C-alpha positions as CSV (number, residue, x, y, z in Angstrom):
1,M,-14.4,-22.9,-30.6
2,H,-16.5,-20.5,-28.5
3,A,-19.5,-20.8,-30.8
4,A,-19.4,-24.6,-30.4
5,S,-19.2,-24.2,-26.6
6,A,-22.1,-21.8,-26.7
7,R,-24.2,-24.4,-28.5
8,T,-23.2,-27.2,-26.1
9,I,-23.7,-25.5,-22.7
10,G,-25.8,-22.5,-23.6
11,R,-25.0,-18.8,-24.2
12,Q,-25.9,-17.7,-20.7
13,A,-23.7,-20.3,-19.1
14,L,-20.8,-19.4,-21.4
15,T,-21.2,-15.7,-20.5
16,G,-21.2,-16.6,-16.8
17,L,-18.1,-18.7,-17.2
18,A,-16.4,-15.8,-19.0
19,L,-17.3,-13.3,-16.2
20,A,-16.0,-15.7,-13.6
21,H,-12.8,-16.2,-15.5
22,G,-12.3,-12.4,-15.8
23,Y,-12.9,-11.8,-12.1
24,D,-10.6,-14.7,-11.2
25,T,-7.8,-13.3,-13.4
26,A,-8.2,-9.8,-12.0
27,F,-8.1,-11.2,-8.5
28,W,-4.8,-13.1,-9.0
29,W,-3.2,-10.1,-10.8
30,T,-4.1,-7.9,-7.9
31,A,-2.9,-10.4,-5.3
32,G,0.4,-10.7,-7.2
33,I,0.9,-6.9,-7.3
34,F,0.2,-6.6,-3.6
35,A,2.6,-9.5,-2.8
36,A,5.3,-7.9,-4.9
37,G,4.7,-4.5,-3.1
38,A,5.0,-6.2,0.3
39,I,8.2,-7.9,-0.7
40,I,9.7,-4.7,-2.1
41,G,8.6,-2.7,0.9
42,G,9.9,-5.2,3.4
43,T,13.3,-5.2,1.5
44,L,13.6,-1.4,1.4
45,L,12.4,-0.4,4.8
46,R,14.7,-0.9,7.7
47,R,13.8,-2.1,11.2
48,G,14.2,-0.2,14.5
49,P,14.1,3.4,15.5
50,L,14.9,6.3,13.2
51,Y,17.8,7.4,15.3
52,A,20.3,5.7,17.7
53,K,19.4,5.8,21.4
54,D,22.7,7.5,22.4
55,T,22.2,10.4,20.0
56,P,19.5,13.2,20.6
57,A,16.4,13.1,18.6
58,P,16.6,15.5,15.6
59,Q,14.6,18.7,15.9
60,L,12.1,19.6,13.3
61,A,12.5,22.9,11.5
62,G,10.2,25.5,13.1
63,A,9.6,23.3,16.2
64,R,10.0,25.2,19.5
65,S,11.7,23.9,22.6
66,A,10.4,24.3,26.2
67,E,12.7,27.3,26.8
68,T,11.5,29.3,23.8
69,E,7.9,28.6,24.6
70,A,8.3,29.9,28.2
71,A,9.8,33.2,27.0
72,P,7.4,36.1,26.2
73,A,6.5,36.5,22.5
74,I,6.7,40.3,22.5
75,S,9.5,42.1,24.3
76,A,8.5,45.1,26.3
């Protein structure tokens, strides 16, 4: 089949069509993977803030508050 096509349209034209088909296939596979990732990410991630507004924000481990930063680091 391909040898007959190469004789009809020329070997260089067939090579160009094969390259275009490969790039086209790779593009659509990549677009599908990105679309699936967007759908999965949109399903798993929730909307809104990470904590409720009536509860205090969680403190990070090792984070210093304003009171501890105002105190001297070395006691005399």
